[in-house]
C-alpha positions, 0 to 999 in steps of 0.5 A, spaced: 899 577 510 900 570 510 897 565 506 890 562 508 889 554 508 885 551 503 881 545 506 876 545 500 877 543 493 877 549 488 875 548 481 876 554 476 871 553 470 872 558 464 867 561 459 865 560 452 872 560 448 876 560 454 879 553 453 884 551 449 882 546 443 886 541 440 886 536 434 891 531 433 896 534 439 895 541 435 892 547 437 886 549 433 883 554 438 889 557 441 892 560 435 894 567 436 888 572 434 893 576 430 894 570 425 887 569 424 885 576 422 891 578 418 889 573 413 896 571 411 896 565 416 896 558 412 890 555 416 886 561 415 887 561 408 885 554 407 879 555 412 881 549 415 880 553 422 873 554 421 871 547 418 875 544 424 871 548 429 864 547 426 860 542 430 857 537 425 854 533 430 853 533 437 851 527 441 850 529 449 851 522 451 858 522 448 864 524 452 868 526 446 866 526 438 869 523 433 872 529 430 878 528 435 877 535 438 879 535 445 879 541 451 886 541 454 887 547 458 885 554 459 886 560 455 891 564 459 891 570 455 887 574 450 882 571 445 877 574 441 871 572 436 869 579 433 861 580 435 861 574 439 865 573 445 872 575 448 876 573 454 882 576 457 885 569 459 885 566 466 892 567 468 891 572 473 885 569 477 889 562 477 896 566 480 892 570 485 889 563 488 895 560 488 899 566 491 893 568 497 892 560 499 896 555 501 893 550 496 896 544 491 895 545 484 893 539 480 892 537 473 885 533 470 889 527 467 894 527 473 894 521 479 896 526 484 892 528 491 891 536 489 885 541 491 886 546 485 884 544 478 882 548 472 877 545 468 877 545 460 871 543 456 869 543 449 865 550 449 862 548 442 858 542 445 852 541 449 853 544 456 851 537 459 857 534 456 862 538 460 857 537 466 858 530 466 866 531 465 866 535 471 862 530 475 867 525 473 873 530 475 870 531 482 868 524 483 875 522 482 879 528 485 875 530 491 875 523 494 883 523 494 883 530 497 878 527 503 883 522 505 887 528 509 881 533 509 875 528 511 870 534 511 872 537 504 867 539 499 868 543 492 868 550 491 866 552 484 869 559 481 866 559 474 866 565 469 860 566 464 858 560 461 862 556 466 857 557 471 852 554 466 856 548 466 857 548 474 849 549 475 847 543 471 852 538 475 850 541 481 842 540 480 842 534 475 848 530 477 848 530 484 853 535 485 850 539 490 851 534 495 859 535 495 859 543 493 860 548 499 859 554 494 858 556 487 861 563 485 860 566 478 863 571 474 858 574 469 854 568 468 848 569 463 843 565 467 837 567 463 841 568 456 844 573 452 841 578 447 848 578 444 848 571 442 841 572 439 844 578 435 850 574 432 846 568 430 841 572 427 845 578 424 852 575 424 858 580 425 857 586 420 864 587 418 865 582 414 872 580 413 871 573 415 863 571 414 864 564 415 865 565 422 857 566 423 856 559 420 861 556 425 858 559 431 851 557 429 853 550 429 854 550 436 849 547 441 852 551 447 850 558 443 843 555 443 843 554 451 845 561 451 839 564 448 835 569 452 829 564 456 824 570 457 820 574 452 825 579 449 823 579 442 818 585 440 813 582 434 808 587 432 808 590 439 808 583 443 814 581 447 815 573 445 821 568 447 826 567 441 823 560 440 816 563 439 818 568 434 817 565 427 822 566 422 828 569 425 834 568 420 839 564 423 835 561 428 832 554 428 826 554 433 827 547 435 834 548 438 832 555 441 826 551 445 831 546 447 836 551 449 830 555 453 828 548 457 835 547 459 836 554 462 829 553 466 832 547 469 838 550 472 834 554 478 838 553 484 835 548 490 839 552 496 843 546 498 849 550 497 851 557 497 851 562 491 855 568 490 853 571 483 858 577 481 855 581 476 858 586 471 854 592 470 855 599 467 857 597 460 852 598 454 849 592 453 843 589 448 837 588 452 831 586 447 830 586 440 825 588 435 823 583 429 819 585 423 820 584 415 824 578 416 830 583 420 832 583 427 834 589 430 837 589 437 836 595 442 841 597 448 835 601 451 829 598 450 827 593 456 822 588 455 816 588 460 815 583 466 811 577 462 806 576 468 805 583 470 806 586 463 809 592 468 815 595 465 822 593 468 825 599 472 830 603 468 836 600 473 836 594 469 838 597 463 845 595 464 850 589 464 857 587 462 857 589 455 855 581 454 850 579 459 844 584 461 844 585 469 837 581 468 840 575 466 846 575 471 842 574 477 840 566 478 833 564 478 832 562 485 834 570 487 830 573 482 826 576 488 832 578 492 836 582 488 842 579 491 847 581 486 854 584 487 855 589 482 862 591 479 863 596 473 867 592 468 867 588 461 864 581 461 871 578 458 875 582 463 871 580 470 876 574 471 882 579 471 879 585 475 882 586 482 876 588 485 873 581 483 878 578 486 878 581 492 870 579 493 872 572 491 878 572 496 874 574 501 869 569 500 874 563 500 877 565 506 870 566 510 868 559 507 874 556 510 872 558 517 864 559 517 859 560 512 854 564 517 856 570 514 856 568 507 848 567 505 847 568 498 850 573 499 845 577 504 850 582 506 850 585 499 843 587 497 843 593 492 841 595 485 845 601 486 851 601 482 858 604 484 862 609 480 865 607 474 867 608 467 862 606 461 866 604 454 863 604 447 868 600 443 868 596 437 871 589 437 874 589 430 877 595 426 878 594 419 885 596 415 885 604 414 879 605 419 880 610 425 880 607 432 874 610 435 872 609 442 867 613 447 868 613 455 863 616 460 864 617 467 857 614 470 854 614 477 858 620 480 854 626 483 855 632 478 857 636 485 863 631 485 865 631 478 865 639 478 869 639 485 874 634 482 874 637 475 872 630 473 878 627 476 882 630 471 879 627 465 880 620 462 886 617 460 887 611 455 892 606 455 892 601 449 897 595 450 899 590 445 897 583 447 903 580 444 909 585 443 912 586 437 917 591 433 911 594 430 907 594 436 908 599 442 904 601 448 900 608 446 898 612 452 893 618 451 888 623 453 881 622 451 877 629 449 872 631 453 865 632 449 860 633 454 859 633 462 862 626 463 863 624 456 869 623 453 872 620 446 878 618 442 880 617 435 886 614 433 889 615 426 889 608 422 897 609 422 898 609 430 896 602 431 899 596 427 895 590 426 894 586 432 890 584 438 890 590 444 888 591 451 885 597 452 885 600 459 881 607 461 882 610 467 881 617 471 887 622 470 887 623 478 886 619 484 881 620 488 877 617 494 870 617 489 873 616 483 871 610 479 876 604 478 879 603 471 875 599 466 878 594 461 876 591 454 879 588 448 879 590 440 883 587 434 886 591 429 886 588 422 892 588 417 
């Protein structure tokens, strides 16, 4: 199949942690994750990395702060902050865009006519700052491209928090006039309970507890807090900003974050295609009592208006963003999500996700009559998939344990196929070394569709690993593989 001509301009926006941050020309966020967690790297032993990433002040009117930190590019491979966020890089989706479309890549700081740009931004800061820089980029680059394609508009492809940045640009900075479509991958339109858990409780494995205070300094973290009542206090559901005394949370900042998210409701002036990760265990709510916040993956908050319980079908997500949050505000009553079983940090490198994105981009180059927010795909029914349960970080001498479950497959199909031969795990070092090797092994069946794997601490050398779990046998009804990241400390 030949390449499709791309007449519009495409901008790829990463999520939180997805941009390289530099100071004085040196990376402060792109350092190998192995180096960070070994504790042998000089930058970590000085704690200077944490000091530099900590946001001392954040004036939303300033493009750049006096700390000298600048976003210079997108993260290309895997990065992880345990318990907070992880991302498996953006090289895959970039490569696919260039491979499948006749498109001209450009750079933000180049004076070159082009129609594909990667947009890095300082993900610690107020998302309004990134949105204004996005406007500046599009205002400069789109007019140049329109010299040869007068009818061209911009198509925004945004992973995670990148969708929040895009929404502010579209709804508050005049971007809707220039935009043909916004495609979001796991964007937390209504916030993430996981972020609240991190602010309140930090990361409970404590090799580097300083990280909690670093994250608490980020303006962006407060703009990702859940905007709806999901904290149970004495039997009543409250918003984060309404609950007094949640540790690590400043109420005023929480209210400002909620107001920010509320302002992002779409006007319908451009097409919106949300691609939603489901099938993974995801924090849904929290209980606050006796000064402690406890999060739950099972208890769903009630509807704040009707006080009716949400359908159990909402008790899912991509391990970071609940299904409830991944649906844009203006689509609340239409349930026009595109569900795929995948983990949050890997949505942008999932082949099924790319198939949906590619199809949308192709249609947008011909006609948008069949791309209606997307009305041709309406379902809360979930496809067959594999649910993973694995820690972000394993300490020295701690066994690597994971659980995986085949979900959304009829028992008759499981019986007739022998659970598709069971589940296999492929554990691949993100960066190969003499000590690190790929491990491929079978998971042990523990229930009808539940499997477990326990690896002795000596099997995996310290480092960052990419996990793929897949069925042993191919079958038309078998779930596709699912990916995640984890770190082994040394």
